C-alpha positions in Angstrom: -0.9 2.0 -9.5 1.4 -0.8 -10.8 -1.6 -3.2 -12.5 -2.8 0.3 -14.2 0.6 0.6 -14.8 1.7 -3.2 -16.8 -1.6 -2.8 -17.6 -1.3 0.4 -20.0 -4.1 2.0 -19.2 -2.8 5.0 -18.2 -0.3 5.5 -20.8 2.7 4.1 -22.3 4.3 1.3 -19.5 7.8 2.8 -19.8 6.9 6.4 -20.0 4.3 5.8 -17.4 6.2 4.2 -15.1 8.8 7.0 -15.0 6.6 9.4 -14.9 4.2 8.4 -11.5 6.5 5.8 -9.9 10.2 6.5 -10.8 10.5 2.7 -10.3 12.3 -0.1 -12.0 9.5 -1.9 -12.9 5.5 -2.6 -12.4 6.1 -5.5 -10.1 8.3 -3.4 -7.8 5.5 -0.8 -7.7 3.0 -3.9 -6.7 5.0 -4.7 -3.9 5.9 -1.8 -2.7 1.6 -1.1 -2.5 1.6 -4.5 -0.9 3.6 -3.4 2.1 2.2 0.0 3.1 -1.3 -2.0 2.8 0.1 -4.6 5.8 1.7 -2.4 7.5 -1.8 -0.3 7.8 -3.8 -3.4 8.6 -1.7 -3.5 11.4 -0.9 -0.4 12.6 -5.1 -1.0 12.3 -5.4 -4.1 14.7 -3.4 -2.3 17.2 -4.6 0.9 17.6 -8.2 -1.8 17.9 -6.3 -3.7 20.5 -4.9 -0.8 22.2 -8.7 0.9 22.4 -10.0 -2.6 23.4 -7.4 -3.3 26.3 -7.9 1.0 27.4 -11.7 0.0 27.9 -11.2 -2.8 29.7 -9.1 -1.0 32.2 -11.4 1.7 32.7 -14.0 -1.0 34.0 
């Protein structure tokens, strides 16, 4: 979303930023998106580890 706003694909920069995010800059939106992706990857990895441990314990 931040890249699309910064590139102007969605509309004028200030209007799109205010309408879709409420953030101060497109960089802030990109940072939040990156944090969300990293968090989701970490959570998925932990879930996979938990499933593998459960399967090993059931043997």
